[in-house]
C-alpha positions as CSV (number, residue, x, y, z in Angstrom):
1,M,-57.1,-10.0,-7.8
2,L,-56.6,-7.4,-10.0
3,L,-57.5,-7.7,-14.5
4,S,-56.1,-5.3,-17.5
5,D,-59.6,-2.8,-17.3
6,L,-60.5,0.8,-18.1
7,S,-60.0,1.2,-13.9
8,L,-56.0,-0.1,-13.6
9,S,-55.7,1.2,-17.2
10,R,-56.4,5.3,-16.3
11,R,-54.1,4.6,-12.7
12,L,-51.5,3.7,-14.4
13,E,-51.6,5.8,-16.7
14,R,-52.3,8.7,-14.7
15,A,-49.8,8.2,-12.5
16,E,-47.5,8.3,-15.0
17,R,-49.5,11.2,-17.0
18,D,-48.8,12.8,-13.5
19,S,-45.3,11.6,-13.0
20,N,-45.1,13.7,-16.5
21,A,-46.9,16.8,-15.4
22,R,-43.6,16.9,-12.3
23,F,-41.5,16.9,-14.6
24,V,-42.4,20.0,-17.2
25,E,-42.6,22.3,-13.7
26,A,-39.9,20.9,-12.7
27,R,-38.1,22.6,-16.5
28,A,-39.7,25.1,-16.1
29,A,-38.3,25.9,-13.1
30,V,-35.1,24.9,-13.9
31,S,-35.2,26.3,-17.7
32,P,-37.8,29.0,-18.0
33,D,-35.9,29.4,-21.3
34,V,-37.1,26.4,-22.8
35,G,-40.6,27.7,-22.7
36,A,-42.1,24.2,-20.6
37,G,-45.7,23.6,-20.0
38,W,-48.8,21.1,-19.9
39,I,-52.3,21.7,-20.8
40,D,-55.2,20.0,-19.6
41,V,-57.7,18.8,-22.3
42,G,-60.0,16.4,-20.4
43,G,-58.0,14.5,-18.7
44,T,-55.4,14.5,-21.5
45,Y,-52.5,16.0,-20.2
46,A,-50.0,17.7,-23.4
47,M,-46.8,18.8,-22.2
48,F,-44.2,20.5,-24.1
49,D,-40.7,20.2,-22.7
50,G,-38.7,21.5,-25.6
51,V,-38.4,20.8,-29.3
52,E,-36.7,17.5,-29.6
53,S,-37.6,15.8,-25.8
54,P,-38.7,13.0,-25.6
55,C,-41.1,14.3,-22.6
56,T,-43.2,16.3,-25.2
57,Q,-45.9,14.2,-26.2
58,T,-49.8,13.5,-24.5
59,F,-50.9,11.3,-22.2
60,G,-54.3,9.5,-21.2
61,F,-55.7,10.4,-24.8
62,G,-59.4,9.2,-25.6
63,L,-59.0,7.0,-22.0
64,F,-60.7,9.6,-19.3
65,T,-63.3,11.6,-22.0
66,A,-64.4,10.1,-25.3
67,P,-61.7,11.6,-28.0
68,S,-62.9,14.3,-30.1
69,S,-62.3,16.6,-33.1
70,G,-62.3,19.8,-31.2
71,D,-60.1,18.1,-28.2
72,L,-56.9,17.6,-31.0
73,D,-57.1,20.9,-32.7
74,T,-57.2,22.3,-29.4
75,I,-53.6,20.1,-28.7
76,E,-52.6,20.7,-31.9
77,R,-52.3,23.7,-32.0
78,F,-50.5,23.8,-28.3
79,Y,-47.8,21.8,-30.4
80,A,-47.8,24.2,-33.8
81,Q,-47.9,28.0,-31.3
82,R,-44.2,26.0,-30.4
83,S,-43.2,24.1,-33.7
84,A,-43.0,20.9,-31.3
85,P,-44.1,17.7,-33.2
86,V,-47.3,15.9,-32.2
87,F,-47.0,12.9,-29.8
88,H,-49.6,10.3,-28.3
89,E,-49.0,8.2,-25.9
90,V,-52.6,5.8,-25.9
91,S,-53.7,2.9,-24.2
92,P,-55.6,0.4,-26.1
93,I,-57.9,0.4,-23.4
94,A,-59.0,3.8,-24.8
95,D,-62.6,4.8,-25.9
96,P,-61.7,2.7,-29.2
97,A,-63.5,5.5,-32.0
98,H,-59.8,7.4,-30.9
99,L,-58.6,4.8,-34.0
100,E,-60.2,6.1,-36.7
101,L,-60.0,9.5,-35.2
102,L,-56.5,9.5,-35.2
103,A,-56.1,7.5,-38.5
104,S,-58.2,10.1,-40.3
105,R,-55.8,13.1,-38.9
106,G,-53.4,12.2,-40.4
107,Y,-51.1,10.3,-37.4
108,R,-48.9,7.0,-37.9
109,P,-47.7,4.6,-35.4
110,I,-44.1,4.7,-34.5
111,E,-43.9,3.0,-30.7
112,F,-44.6,0.6,-28.5
113,T,-44.0,0.2,-25.1
114,S,-45.4,-2.7,-22.5
115,V,-47.1,-1.2,-19.6
116,L,-46.2,-3.8,-16.9
117,Y,-47.4,-3.7,-13.2
118,R,-46.9,-5.4,-9.7
119,S,-48.4,-5.7,-6.1
120,L,-47.2,-4.9,-3.5
121,D,-48.8,-6.3,-0.9
122,G,-47.2,-9.6,0.6
123,D,-43.8,-10.7,-0.1
124,L,-41.8,-8.0,-2.4
125,A,-38.6,-11.0,-2.9
126,I,-36.5,-10.4,-6.2
127,A,-35.2,-13.4,-8.1
128,A,-32.2,-13.3,-10.4
129,P,-32.2,-13.9,-14.4
130,A,-32.4,-17.7,-14.5
131,D,-30.3,-16.2,-17.7
132,S,-27.7,-13.8,-15.7
133,V,-24.3,-14.5,-14.5
134,A,-25.0,-12.0,-12.1
135,R,-23.3,-12.5,-8.4
136,P,-25.1,-11.4,-5.4
137,F,-24.8,-8.2,-4.9
138,Q,-21.6,-7.1,-2.8
139,G,-22.8,-3.6,-1.6
140,R,-25.4,-1.2,-0.6
141,V,-28.4,1.2,-1.6
142,R,-29.6,3.9,-0.2
143,I,-31.4,6.9,-0.5
144,V,-29.1,10.1,-2.4
145,D,-28.6,13.4,-0.1
146,A,-30.0,17.1,-1.2
147,D,-26.4,17.5,-2.1
148,E,-26.0,14.5,-4.4
149,V,-28.1,15.7,-7.3
150,E,-25.8,16.0,-9.8
151,L,-24.0,12.7,-8.6
152,W,-27.1,10.6,-9.2
153,A,-27.5,12.2,-12.6
154,Q,-24.0,11.4,-13.6
155,T,-24.0,7.6,-12.5
156,S,-27.3,7.9,-14.7
157,A,-26.8,9.1,-17.5
158,A,-23.4,7.3,-17.2
159,G,-25.0,3.7,-17.9
160,W,-26.4,4.6,-21.4
161,S,-22.0,5.8,-22.3
162,D,-22.3,2.7,-24.7
163,V,-24.9,3.9,-26.7
164,P,-24.4,6.9,-29.6
165,G,-25.5,10.1,-29.5
166,V,-27.4,10.7,-25.9
167,G,-24.3,11.4,-23.4
168,P,-24.7,15.4,-22.9
169,F,-28.7,15.6,-24.1
170,L,-29.4,12.4,-20.9
171,V,-27.7,15.0,-18.6
172,D,-29.4,16.8,-18.6
173,L,-32.9,15.7,-18.7
174,M,-31.4,14.0,-16.0
175,R,-30.6,16.4,-13.9
176,V,-34.1,17.8,-14.1
177,A,-35.6,14.3,-12.9
178,A,-33.5,14.7,-10.3
179,V,-34.8,18.4,-8.5
180,R,-38.3,17.4,-8.9
181,P,-39.4,17.5,-5.2
182,D,-41.6,14.1,-5.4
183,A,-38.8,12.0,-7.3
184,R,-37.2,9.4,-4.7
185,L,-33.3,8.9,-6.4
186,F,-31.9,5.8,-5.2
187,L,-27.9,4.6,-6.0
188,A,-26.3,1.5,-5.8
189,E,-22.6,1.5,-4.4
190,I,-19.8,-1.1,-4.5
191,G,-16.6,-0.1,-2.8
192,G,-18.5,3.4,-2.0
193,R,-18.7,4.6,-5.5
194,A,-21.9,4.9,-7.2
195,V,-22.5,1.9,-10.5
196,A,-26.1,2.2,-10.9
197,A,-29.0,4.8,-11.0
198,G,-33.4,4.7,-10.1
199,A,-35.6,6.5,-9.7
200,L,-39.4,6.3,-8.4
201,T,-43.0,9.2,-8.2
202,I,-45.5,8.0,-6.1
203,D,-49.0,8.7,-7.1
204,D,-52.2,7.8,-5.7
205,G,-50.7,4.7,-4.6
206,V,-48.9,3.8,-7.3
207,A,-44.8,3.9,-8.1
208,L,-44.1,4.5,-11.2
209,L,-40.0,3.2,-11.5
210,A,-38.3,4.3,-13.6
211,G,-34.5,6.5,-14.7
212,A,-32.8,3.0,-13.7
213,S,-29.6,1.6,-15.2
214,T,-25.9,0.5,-15.0
215,I,-22.5,1.5,-15.6
216,P,-20.9,-0.7,-17.8
217,D,-17.9,-2.1,-15.8
218,A,-20.4,-2.5,-13.0
219,R,-23.3,-4.7,-15.0
220,H,-24.3,-8.0,-14.2
221,R,-22.8,-7.6,-10.8
222,G,-26.5,-7.7,-9.0
223,A,-26.9,-3.7,-8.9
224,Q,-29.9,-2.9,-11.3
225,L,-31.8,-6.3,-9.3
226,A,-30.7,-5.0,-5.8
227,L,-32.3,-0.6,-6.6
228,L,-35.2,-2.4,-7.9
229,S,-36.2,-4.7,-4.8
230,A,-34.8,-1.6,-2.6
231,R,-36.9,0.7,-4.2
232,L,-40.4,-1.9,-4.4
233,A,-39.8,-2.4,-0.2
234,Y,-39.7,1.9,-0.2
235,A,-43.1,1.9,-2.0
236,S,-44.8,-0.7,-0.2
237,Q,-43.6,1.5,3.0
238,H,-44.6,4.5,1.6
239,G,-48.0,3.6,0.9
240,C,-48.6,2.5,-2.1
241,D,-50.5,-1.1,-3.3
242,L,-49.1,-0.6,-6.9
243,A,-45.8,-0.6,-8.6
244,M,-45.6,0.3,-12.8
245,M,-43.4,0.3,-14.6
246,G,-42.8,0.5,-19.3
247,A,-40.3,-1.4,-20.7
248,L,-39.7,-2.3,-24.7
249,P,-41.6,-5.6,-25.4
250,G,-40.1,-8.2,-25.5
251,S,-36.7,-6.8,-24.0
252,G,-34.9,-8.3,-21.1
253,S,-36.2,-5.3,-18.5
254,Q,-39.7,-6.6,-19.7
255,R,-38.5,-10.4,-19.1
256,N,-36.4,-9.3,-15.6
257,A,-39.3,-7.7,-14.7
258,E,-41.7,-10.9,-15.1
259,R,-39.5,-12.9,-13.3
260,N,-40.4,-10.3,-10.1
261,G,-44.5,-10.5,-10.0
262,F,-44.6,-7.7,-12.6
263,R,-47.3,-8.3,-15.4
264,I,-48.2,-7.0,-18.5
265,A,-51.1,-5.0,-18.0
266,Y,-51.8,-3.9,-21.8
267,T,-49.0,-2.8,-24.5
268,R,-49.1,1.5,-25.4
269,T,-49.2,2.8,-28.6
270,K,-47.4,6.2,-29.2
271,W,-48.9,7.9,-32.7
272,Q,-47.2,10.7,-34.1
273,L,-49.1,13.8,-36.8
274,S,-47.8,13.5,-39.9
275,T,-45.8,16.5,-41.3
276,G,-47.6,18.9,-42.7
277,T,-51.0,17.1,-42.3
278,R,-52.4,19.4,-40.2
279,A,-52.5,23.4,-40.8
C-alpha cells in the first residue's frame, strides 16, 4: 500500500518538476526570443517561460535538500535578472524550515493544489460521476498524429473558451506543450469531430495527466471519462505504476478523480514573493 510520505512526495514532485522543465525547453526551441530556461538549485528547479507564464515558478523547494537562504538568493537572482515574479510550488512534506524561511523573506501563500495519485496495478475501470448526467461516450479516443498538433492545441484551448481572457494565451501554451517530444496527446472525437483533449507525460514510472478540457457544447457526453480511461491504459501499458494529477481543492475535477481511484497525497501551496520585499 502506498502511503503519503516523503518518498512518494519526492516521486510525484520530481515528475511534475521534470515535466515543467521539458515544457520550458520546448518553449526555448520554438520561441527563442522568450529567453526561456531553467536552473537546478539543490534539487529545486527554477523555471522561466516568460514573465506572464504560469510555468514561471519553481518546483521541489525544500524537498530534496534542506532549504537555505543561499538557495533562495540564487533563485531570486535568476528571476530578478529576467524581471519576473518569484513563485514556489511547495509540498507540505518538504522540510518544515521552509515555512519560516519563506515568511521571513516576504513570501505569502496565494494558491493551493490538491495533488492526487492512483496505482495503475489491477482494475483500471472508470466510473461515471454519481451526480452527473453524462451519457455513455459515443465516439472514439485516439493519440494524435504528428501533423495534428494544431488541431490538438485548438481543441484543448477551446475547452476553456467560456472563461474570459484565456483564449490566445492558452492556445500559445498548448502549442508549446504539443511539440514536446515527451508528450502523448489524446483527442476524443464524436462523429469525426474533435470535442475534447488531454495529455500525459511519463517520468520514472509516473504518468502525469494534464491538459484536459472539453468544448462547451460537447460536455456531459462522457468524453473526459473516455480520455481518462485511455490515458490510464496507455500509462499502464508503457510501464507506469502510478498516475498523478493536480486539481483545485474541492473542485469537480478532484471529486471525479477520487471516484476513479485517485487519492489526495497532499495539498501543495504556491508562495509568491511580495513586490518590493527583496532587492
